[in-house]
N, C-alpha and C positions, 0 to 999 in steps of 0.2 A: 289439327291443332294439338291434340293430345300427344301425337308422335313428336312434334316439335318441342313441346314442354318436356317430354321424357328425354329427348336428346340433350336439351339444355341442362336438365338436372344431372344427367350422366356426366356431361362435360364439367359442371361445377364440382361434382363429387370427385372426379379425377384430379382436377386442378387443386382442390382442397387437400386431398390426400398427399399430393406431391409437396405442397407447401409444408404440411405437418411433418413429413418425412425429412425435409430439408432442415426444419427448425430443430428436430430431434438430433440430426447429424451434427448441427452446429453446437448444441449443448453438450453432446457426447465428446466433441472435439475439445471443449473447454474442461472436461473432466480432469481432475487432478491425477497425475501419474507420478508417484514418488521417484521413479527412475529418471525423470526429467529435471529433478531438483537436487541440490545439495542441501543437507539439513545442518542447522546450527542451533545450539541450545536444546531445549526439550522438543521431542517430536510431538506433533499434535494432529488430531483429525481435522482435515480441511473440510469445512462445512460453513455455509452461510457467509461466504467471503464477500465483503463489500468492495465496491469499486472506489476509485479515488474521489469521485463526485459524491457518492453516498457517504464516504468517510468525512468529507468536509462538512456535509450537512449535520452529521452527528456532532462534530467538534463545535459547530456554531450554536448548538443547543446546550452545550456544557457551560457550567460556571466554574470558577476557581474552586477546587475542593471536590468536584464531581469526578467520578471515574466510571468507565464502562469496560467490560471485557468484550473484545471484538477481534475479528480477523479482517484484514484488508489487503488487497493486492494493488501494487503500483510499481512504478519505475524508481530505482534508487538514483537519486540525484547526485549525492556525494557521500563519501565514507571518510572517517577519521584516517588520516594518512600516517599516523604514528603506530596505532595498534589495531585499528578496525573496531574501536570500542563504541562507536556511534555511527549513525547514518541519517541522512535526510531523504525522505521519500516524497515524491510528487503527490500533490492533491490537485483538485480542479483549479484552473487559473494559475496564478503565480504562487499560490500557497504551498507550504510543505509541512510535513510532520517530522519532528525531531525524535528519532528512535534511539533509546538507550537499551542496554541489555541487563536483565534482572541480576542483581547481586554481582554485577561485573563478571558474570560467570562464563561468558563466551564472547567471542569476537567474530566478525565477518571478514572476508578477504579484503585487503587494501585496494584491490583492483575491481571491486564489485560495482563501481559507478556504471550507470546506464543499464544495469541488469534488472530483470523483472523479479519481484520478490513478493512473498506472502508472509505477513507477520501476524503473530498471535500474542495478545497481552492486554494491558490496561491503557486506555486512551484517556487523556486528561488535558486541561488547559493550565499552563504555567506562566509565571512571569520570571524571565531570566535576567539576572543582574548584568551590569556593564562588564564587570570583571570576568564573569563566567562567559559572556559572549565573546570577549577578547581572547579568552583561553581557547574556546572552540574555533575561533577564526585562525588562531596560530596553529592549532592541531590540523586544521583543514588546509594549511599551506598558503594562507592569505599573506599578502605583503604587509610591511610595517605601515605603509600609507593607508591601506585598506583597514587595518586594525585600528589606526588612529581615528578613523571616521566613526567608530562605534562610540556613541556618547550618551545613549539613553537605553533604559531597560526595554525588553521586548516581550510582548505577549506571544507565547508559542503554543502550537498544537503539539503536545508531547505524547510519547508512547513508550511504555516500559514493556519490552518484548520478553516473553519467556521462551519463544521459539521463532525461528525464521527459516523459510525455504527460499532458496535463490535458484532461479532457472539456470541450468547448465548451458 
């Protein structure tokens, strides 16, 4: 009976060590490597990067006037087609974060749609006017009919980025 218990214990230790090695390999694969990214704006140390789900939870706990410094990684849903002066990043579900760049000091490539990005800066909740929404829709290449449908202000999850890394 003792031999059987020792064999079972040895098997459990072997399996457990393999699982730990695999999880370490997965986290090492997720480690940030600057060579895999193009940098825009200020360079920053990538640490404590939130997922799009975690970022949405942060936004839901903010009130107008609150700001938090944070990093999050997600897919770029769309970019300003005139200058690259803003972008929308996916959050959980159908929500997005509207990202502008500090002091209009840098832009991202116009073709960055559907790229993975890590942003660093201030997250806050904002109310965007109808005129501003129409302006952004025009910059985003929307049709006159789509722009005409914009009739009420929108609560937005906003982000003022000081730096952006976009996966090459």
